C-alpha positions as CSV (number, residue, x, y, z in Angstrom):
1,X,139.6,84.1,117.0
2,X,143.2,83.1,116.9
3,X,144.4,79.6,115.8
4,X,144.6,77.1,118.6
5,X,148.2,76.6,119.7
6,X,149.2,80.2,118.8
7,X,150.6,82.7,121.3
8,X,147.2,84.5,121.5
9,X,145.3,81.1,122.0
10,X,147.6,78.6,123.6
11,X,146.7,75.0,124.3
12,X,145.3,74.7,127.9
13,X,146.4,71.3,129.4
14,X,146.0,69.7,132.8
15,X,147.8,66.5,133.6
16,X,148.4,64.4,136.8
17,X,151.8,63.0,136.0
18,X,155.1,64.8,135.5
19,X,156.2,62.1,133.0
20,X,153.1,62.8,130.9
21,X,153.8,66.5,131.2
22,X,157.3,66.1,129.7
23,X,155.9,64.0,126.8
24,X,153.2,66.6,126.1
25,X,155.7,69.5,126.3
26,X,158.0,67.7,123.8
27,X,155.1,67.2,121.4
28,X,154.2,70.9,121.6
29,X,157.8,72.1,121.2
30,X,158.3,69.9,118.1
31,X,155.2,71.4,116.5
32,X,155.9,75.0,117.7
33,X,152.6,75.2,119.6
34,X,152.2,77.5,122.5
35,X,150.8,75.9,125.6
36,X,149.9,76.3,129.3
37,X,150.5,73.1,131.1
38,X,149.6,72.4,134.7
39,X,150.6,69.3,136.7
40,X,148.2,68.7,139.5
41,X,147.3,65.3,140.9
42,X,144.0,66.6,142.5
43,X,142.5,68.1,139.3
44,X,141.0,66.0,136.5
45,X,143.3,65.4,133.5
46,X,142.3,67.4,130.4
47,X,144.4,67.2,127.2
48,X,141.4,67.8,124.9
49,X,143.2,70.8,123.2
50,X,146.2,68.7,122.4
51,X,144.0,65.9,121.0
52,X,142.1,68.5,118.9
53,X,145.4,69.7,117.4
54,X,146.8,66.2,116.7
55,X,143.5,65.0,115.2
56,X,141.7,67.9,113.6
57,X,138.1,67.3,112.7
58,X,137.4,66.6,109.0
59,X,134.7,68.2,107.0
60,X,132.1,65.8,105.6
61,X,129.5,66.7,103.1
62,X,126.1,65.1,102.9
63,X,126.0,65.2,99.1
64,X,128.8,64.8,96.6
65,X,130.1,67.9,94.8
66,X,128.0,68.6,91.7
67,X,130.0,69.3,88.5
68,X,128.8,72.5,86.7
69,X,128.3,70.7,83.3
70,X,126.5,67.7,84.7
71,X,122.7,67.4,84.3
72,X,120.9,69.1,87.2
73,X,119.8,66.8,90.0
74,X,116.4,68.5,90.1
75,X,115.3,66.7,87.0
76,X,114.7,69.7,84.8
77,X,117.0,68.4,82.0
78,X,119.1,71.6,82.1
79,X,122.8,71.7,83.0
80,X,123.4,72.3,86.7
81,X,125.2,75.6,85.9
82,X,122.1,76.9,84.2
83,X,119.6,75.6,86.7
84,X,120.2,75.1,90.5
85,X,123.8,76.2,91.0
86,X,122.7,79.5,92.6
87,X,120.1,77.9,94.9
88,X,122.8,75.7,96.5
89,X,124.7,78.7,97.7
90,X,121.7,80.7,98.9
91,X,121.9,83.1,95.9
92,X,118.3,82.7,94.7
93,X,116.5,86.1,94.6
94,X,113.3,86.3,96.5
95,X,110.3,88.3,95.3
96,X,109.6,89.7,98.8
């Protein structure tokens, strides 16, 4: 899928006010984002695509990154790189 704001996947925006439409158009032009903007007082306002571009989600991990030379968290006493590193990435071979 194309990146949001590209020519193939423009931002889809609906606003009720021409003043807000001008502000949004200026923001999109400054960032070189492609967009489709409709001003319609009867439709609900939707600028979620713009909000997503301005505030992209951040990736959060549940566990801190394990260093390869640290002791393994499983308690085996081995270094992480010699013990569980492969199981974290789904690389453990199965016997089936």
